[in-house]
C-alpha positions as CSV (number, residue, x, y, z in Angstrom):
1,X,-59.6,15.7,-8.1
2,X,-59.1,18.6,-6.1
3,X,-62.3,20.4,-8.0
4,X,-64.5,17.6,-7.6
5,X,-64.2,17.3,-3.9
6,X,-64.4,21.4,-3.6
7,X,-67.4,21.0,-5.1
8,X,-68.4,18.5,-2.5
9,X,-67.2,20.3,0.0
10,X,-68.8,23.5,-1.2
11,X,-72.4,21.4,-1.4
12,X,-72.2,20.8,2.4
13,X,-71.0,23.9,3.6
14,X,-74.5,25.9,2.5
15,X,-77.2,23.2,3.7
16,X,-75.8,24.3,6.8
17,X,-77.1,20.8,8.2
18,X,-73.4,18.5,7.8
19,X,-75.5,16.7,4.5
20,X,-74.7,17.3,1.2
21,X,-76.9,19.3,-1.7
22,X,-78.3,16.9,-3.9
23,X,-77.5,18.9,-6.6
24,X,-77.1,22.2,-8.3
25,X,-79.9,23.2,-10.7
26,X,-79.6,25.7,-13.3
27,X,-83.7,26.3,-12.6
28,X,-83.8,25.9,-9.2
29,X,-80.5,26.4,-7.8
30,X,-79.1,24.4,-5.0
31,X,-81.6,21.7,-3.9
32,X,-81.9,19.8,-0.3
33,X,-79.6,17.6,1.1
34,X,-79.7,14.0,0.3
35,X,-79.4,11.8,3.1
36,X,-78.4,9.2,0.8
37,X,-76.0,10.1,-1.5
38,X,-74.5,12.0,1.6
39,X,-73.6,8.6,3.5
40,X,-71.9,7.0,0.6
41,X,-69.7,10.2,-0.2
42,X,-68.2,10.2,3.4
43,X,-65.4,7.0,2.2
44,X,-64.8,9.3,-0.3
45,X,-63.8,12.2,1.3
46,X,-61.6,10.2,3.9
47,X,-59.8,8.4,0.7
48,X,-59.2,12.2,-0.7
49,X,-57.7,12.9,2.7
50,X,-55.7,10.0,3.0
51,X,-54.6,10.9,-0.9
52,X,-54.3,14.9,-0.7
53,X,-53.7,15.6,3.2
54,X,-56.4,18.6,3.2
55,X,-57.9,18.3,6.4
56,X,-61.0,19.8,5.4
57,X,-61.9,16.5,3.8
58,X,-61.8,14.9,6.9
59,X,-63.5,17.4,9.1
60,X,-66.3,17.5,6.2
61,X,-66.9,13.1,6.7
62,X,-67.4,13.4,10.4
63,X,-69.4,15.9,10.3
64,X,-71.6,14.2,7.6
65,X,-71.5,11.4,9.9
66,X,-72.8,12.6,12.7
67,X,-75.5,14.1,10.8
68,X,-76.7,11.1,9.4
69,X,-76.6,10.0,12.9
70,X,-78.7,12.6,14.1
71,X,-81.1,11.8,11.3
72,X,-81.7,7.9,11.6
73,X,-85.6,7.0,12.1
74,X,-86.5,5.4,15.4
75,X,-86.7,2.0,13.4
76,X,-82.8,2.7,12.1
77,X,-83.5,3.2,9.0
78,X,-83.1,6.3,6.8
79,X,-85.4,7.9,4.9
80,X,-86.4,8.0,1.0
81,X,-85.4,10.8,-0.8
82,X,-84.3,14.4,0.2
83,X,-83.7,16.3,3.8
84,X,-86.6,19.4,3.4
85,X,-88.7,20.3,0.7
86,X,-88.0,19.3,-2.8
87,X,-88.6,22.2,-5.2
88,X,-88.8,19.5,-8.0
89,X,-91.1,17.5,-6.3
90,X,-89.7,14.4,-7.3
91,X,-89.8,13.5,-3.5
92,X,-92.6,14.2,-0.9
93,X,-91.7,15.2,2.6
94,X,-92.7,11.9,4.0
95,X,-90.2,10.3,6.0
96,X,-90.2,6.8,4.4
97,X,-87.8,4.1,5.6
98,X,-85.7,2.9,2.6
99,X,-83.7,0.2,2.3
100,X,-80.9,1.3,-0.1
101,X,-80.8,4.8,1.5
102,X,-80.2,3.1,5.1
103,X,-77.2,0.5,3.5
104,X,-75.4,3.7,1.8
105,X,-75.3,5.6,4.8
106,X,-74.4,2.2,6.5
107,X,-71.7,2.5,4.5
108,X,-70.6,6.0,5.5
109,X,-70.7,5.3,9.3
110,X,-68.2,2.2,9.3
111,X,-66.1,4.2,7.7
112,X,-66.1,6.9,9.8
113,X,-65.9,4.7,12.8
114,X,-62.9,3.0,11.4
115,X,-61.2,6.1,11.3
116,X,-62.5,7.4,14.2
117,X,-62.7,5.1,16.6
118,X,-66.1,6.4,17.5
119,X,-68.3,3.8,18.6
120,X,-71.4,5.6,18.0
121,X,-71.2,5.2,14.1
122,X,-70.6,1.2,14.3
123,X,-73.8,1.4,17.0
124,X,-76.1,3.4,14.4
125,X,-75.1,1.0,11.5
126,X,-75.9,-2.2,13.9
127,X,-79.7,-0.5,14.7
128,X,-79.6,0.3,10.6
129,X,-79.1,-3.5,9.9
130,X,-81.5,-5.0,11.9
131,X,-84.0,-2.8,10.1
132,X,-82.5,-3.8,6.9
133,X,-82.3,-8.2,7.9
134,X,-86.4,-7.2,8.0
135,X,-86.5,-6.4,4.6
136,X,-84.9,-9.2,3.2
137,X,-87.8,-12.7,2.8
138,X,-85.9,-16.4,2.1
139,X,-84.9,-16.4,-1.1
140,X,-82.8,-13.3,-0.6
141,X,-84.9,-10.4,-2.3
142,X,-85.6,-7.6,-0.5
143,X,-89.5,-7.1,-0.3
144,X,-89.4,-4.7,2.1
145,X,-88.2,-0.7,2.7
146,X,-88.1,-0.3,-0.9
147,X,-87.7,3.0,-2.3
148,X,-90.8,4.8,-3.8
149,X,-89.9,5.9,-7.2
150,X,-88.1,2.8,-9.2
151,X,-90.9,0.4,-10.1
152,X,-88.5,-3.0,-10.4
153,X,-90.0,-4.8,-7.2
154,X,-86.9,-7.1,-7.6
155,X,-84.0,-5.6,-7.2
156,X,-80.5,-6.9,-7.7
157,X,-78.8,-3.4,-7.4
158,X,-79.4,-3.7,-3.5
159,X,-76.1,-5.6,-3.5
160,X,-74.8,-2.4,-2.3
161,X,-76.8,-2.4,0.8
162,X,-75.6,-6.3,1.3
163,X,-72.0,-5.2,1.3
164,X,-73.2,-2.3,4.0
165,X,-74.7,-5.4,5.8
166,X,-71.7,-7.9,5.4
167,X,-69.1,-5.0,6.2
168,X,-71.1,-4.7,9.7
169,X,-71.3,-8.0,10.2
170,X,-67.5,-8.3,10.7
171,X,-67.1,-5.0,12.1
172,X,-69.6,-6.1,14.9
173,X,-69.5,-10.0,15.6
174,X,-73.4,-10.0,14.5
175,X,-73.4,-13.1,12.7
176,X,-76.9,-12.6,11.2
177,X,-76.1,-9.4,9.0
178,X,-73.2,-11.6,7.0
179,X,-75.6,-14.3,6.6
180,X,-79.1,-12.3,5.2
181,X,-75.9,-10.5,3.0
182,X,-75.0,-13.8,1.6
183,X,-79.0,-14.7,1.0
184,X,-79.3,-11.8,-1.0
185,X,-75.8,-11.7,-2.5
186,X,-76.2,-15.4,-3.8
187,X,-79.2,-14.7,-5.5
188,X,-77.9,-12.4,-7.6
189,X,-75.7,-14.9,-8.6
190,X,-78.4,-16.7,-9.6
191,X,-79.6,-13.9,-12.1
192,X,-76.0,-13.7,-13.4
193,X,-76.5,-14.5,-17.6
194,X,-73.9,-16.5,-19.5
195,X,-73.1,-13.1,-21.0
196,X,-72.2,-11.1,-18.0
197,X,-76.1,-9.4,-17.8
198,X,-77.8,-9.1,-14.4
199,X,-81.8,-9.4,-14.4
200,X,-83.1,-7.4,-11.9
201,X,-80.5,-4.7,-12.0
202,X,-82.5,-1.7,-13.4
203,X,-84.8,0.9,-11.5
204,X,-87.8,0.0,-13.7
205,X,-87.5,-1.7,-17.1
206,X,-85.4,-5.2,-16.8
207,X,-84.4,-5.1,-20.7
208,X,-82.8,-1.7,-20.6
209,X,-82.1,-1.4,-17.1
210,X,-79.8,2.6,-16.2
211,X,-75.9,1.9,-16.4
212,X,-76.1,3.6,-12.8
213,X,-78.0,0.7,-11.3
214,X,-75.7,-1.9,-13.3
215,X,-72.8,-0.1,-11.7
216,X,-74.7,-0.3,-8.2
217,X,-74.7,-4.1,-8.3
218,X,-71.0,-4.7,-9.9
219,X,-70.3,-2.2,-6.9
220,X,-71.7,-4.2,-4.2
221,X,-70.8,-7.5,-5.6
222,X,-66.9,-6.4,-5.9
223,X,-67.0,-4.7,-2.2
224,X,-69.3,-7.4,-0.8
225,X,-66.9,-10.2,-2.2
226,X,-63.5,-8.3,-0.7
227,X,-64.8,-7.7,2.8
228,X,-65.8,-11.3,3.1
229,X,-63.3,-13.0,1.1
230,X,-65.7,-14.7,-1.6
231,X,-64.2,-14.8,-5.4
232,X,-67.5,-15.9,-6.8
233,X,-69.1,-12.5,-5.9
234,X,-66.1,-11.3,-7.4
235,X,-66.1,-12.6,-10.8
236,X,-69.1,-11.9,-10.9
237,X,-69.1,-8.4,-10.5
238,X,-66.2,-8.6,-13.1
239,X,-67.8,-10.3,-15.7
240,X,-71.0,-7.7,-15.1
241,X,-68.3,-5.0,-15.3
242,X,-66.8,-6.4,-18.8
243,X,-70.7,-6.7,-20.0
244,X,-71.3,-3.3,-19.4
245,X,-68.1,-1.6,-21.2
246,X,-69.8,-0.9,-24.8
247,X,-72.9,0.1,-23.5
248,X,-70.8,2.6,-21.9
249,X,-68.3,3.5,-24.1
250,X,-70.7,3.6,-27.1
251,X,-73.3,6.4,-25.6
252,X,-71.7,8.0,-22.5
253,X,-74.8,9.8,-21.5
254,X,-74.9,9.1,-17.8
255,X,-71.9,10.3,-16.4
256,X,-72.2,9.3,-12.4
257,X,-72.3,5.5,-14.3
258,X,-69.5,6.2,-16.8
259,X,-67.6,6.8,-13.2
260,X,-68.4,4.5,-11.6
261,X,-67.8,1.8,-14.1
262,X,-63.9,3.3,-15.1
263,X,-63.6,2.9,-11.1
264,X,-64.6,-0.8,-11.6
265,X,-62.6,-1.5,-14.7
266,X,-59.6,0.0,-12.9
267,X,-60.2,-1.8,-9.9
268,X,-60.6,-5.2,-11.7
269,X,-57.8,-4.5,-13.4
270,X,-55.5,-3.7,-11.2
271,X,-56.5,-6.9,-9.3
272,X,-55.7,-9.2,-12.4
273,X,-53.2,-7.0,-14.0
274,X,-55.5,-6.8,-16.9
275,X,-53.9,-3.8,-19.0
276,X,-56.5,-4.0,-21.8
277,X,-59.0,-3.3,-18.5
278,X,-57.0,-0.7,-17.1
279,X,-57.0,1.2,-19.9
280,X,-60.3,1.2,-20.8
281,X,-60.8,2.7,-17.2
282,X,-57.7,5.4,-17.9
283,X,-59.7,6.3,-21.0
284,X,-63.1,6.6,-19.6
285,X,-61.8,8.7,-17.2
286,X,-59.8,11.3,-19.7
287,X,-63.5,11.7,-21.2
288,X,-65.0,12.5,-18.3
289,X,-62.7,15.2,-17.5
290,X,-63.5,16.7,-20.5
291,X,-66.7,17.3,-19.3
292,X,-65.8,19.1,-15.6
293,X,-66.1,22.9,-15.9
294,X,-62.7,24.0,-13.9
295,X,-63.1,27.7,-14.2
296,X,-66.9,28.5,-14.6
297,X,-67.7,31.6,-11.9
298,X,-70.3,29.7,-11.0
299,X,-70.2,27.8,-7.9
300,X,-73.3,25.7,-8.5
301,X,-70.6,24.4,-11.6
302,X,-67.1,24.8,-11.0
303,X,-65.8,21.4,-10.3
304,X,-68.8,19.6,-10.5
305,X,-70.4,17.0,-12.8
306,X,-73.5,17.3,-14.7
307,X,-75.9,14.0,-14.6
308,X,-76.2,13.7,-18.0
309,X,-74.4,14.6,-21.1
310,X,-75.6,16.6,-22.6
311,X,-77.0,18.3,-19.9
312,X,-80.3,18.3,-21.1
313,X,-80.3,14.8,-21.3
314,X,-82.7,12.4,-19.9
315,X,-81.3,12.3,-16.5
316,X,-81.2,15.1,-13.8
317,X,-81.9,17.3,-16.4
318,X,-80.0,20.5,-15.8
319,X,-78.3,19.3,-12.8
320,X,-75.1,19.3,-11.2
321,X,-75.6,16.3,-9.2
322,X,-73.8,15.5,-6.0
323,X,-73.1,11.5,-7.1
324,X,-71.7,12.4,-10.5
325,X,-68.9,14.6,-8.1
326,X,-68.6,11.9,-5.8
327,X,-67.6,9.1,-8.5
328,X,-66.3,10.9,-10.5
329,X,-63.6,11.8,-7.5
330,X,-63.7,7.7,-6.5
331,X,-62.3,7.4,-10.5
332,X,-59.8,9.7,-10.5
333,X,-58.3,8.2,-7.4
334,X,-58.6,5.0,-8.5
335,X,-56.7,6.1,-12.2
336,X,-53.9,7.7,-9.8
337,X,-53.6,3.9,-8.2
338,X,-53.4,2.7,-11.0
339,X,-51.1,4.7,-12.8
340,X,-48.4,4.1,-10.1
341,X,-48.3,1.0,-10.2
342,X,-48.0,1.2,-14.3
343,X,-44.4,3.2,-12.8
344,X,-43.4,1.0,-10.7
345,X,-44.0,-2.1,-13.0
346,X,-41.7,-0.8,-15.3
């Protein structure tokens, strides 16, 4: 865990901005800072600080939240893509307002507000959520502010945006944010199939969604359900997480997604006292540990995780991505709590 968090700290320090470098590429070196993932790394750093007492983690989280505040667009949105020139030319340099990216940064601001009491962060979240409200149609589907790149016009994985809106509504008292969040979450519930699959949960192909976006969908449902006290969303998250277990255990290709689902299995397992689900999560965490290079002399590799396994797989080829390190740290923190719970129950 310390090594994964150290990798994140290093990836922030070298950008000189407060944002976290998107990845370390074996071909292009360190990539520019990524506003979206910087946003959702912030809660992980605060959790790491609570677990380890390392003041650097808290300082890093506050620095990142302040950087996001500085780059918020006049509309309240956060831009798609990287902050700066992408040497791999996946993203262009145009500042396109993106609902998903905005939601992930709101999660960071909300946590920074809770941890510091600085109302600037909550005010930034409120501005962002006013932008997000206008992105959702009457059916509950995000129609505006769609990130370029994915081609799916209807995106169930925006549950993570709805979670951000619901949380901001609770913190700010702005009832409209919760209303619109529920509208989207209820639409996603209508996409839930009897086998636990959720339609429209992929970037592109509904028949073969990436496990990464499937996990996003389950995360948003779970965490929104916890914020709103609505067991319907939590149950849908559990069903979707269990449905994905076979695919993750069998293929083990997408490391960030495997870490995401490990966290979900552990969290649902702890909620319900489901030892089989806890064991599934713990086994995945142990498998992920074997993919982490702890002694590599290269700082871009040491402590991080590649986007895919093997590293020349079909996602973020030859890159160690910051979201894999983030989700791996989350899974390790959740595994620590699960093991402590099992020990206490003896």
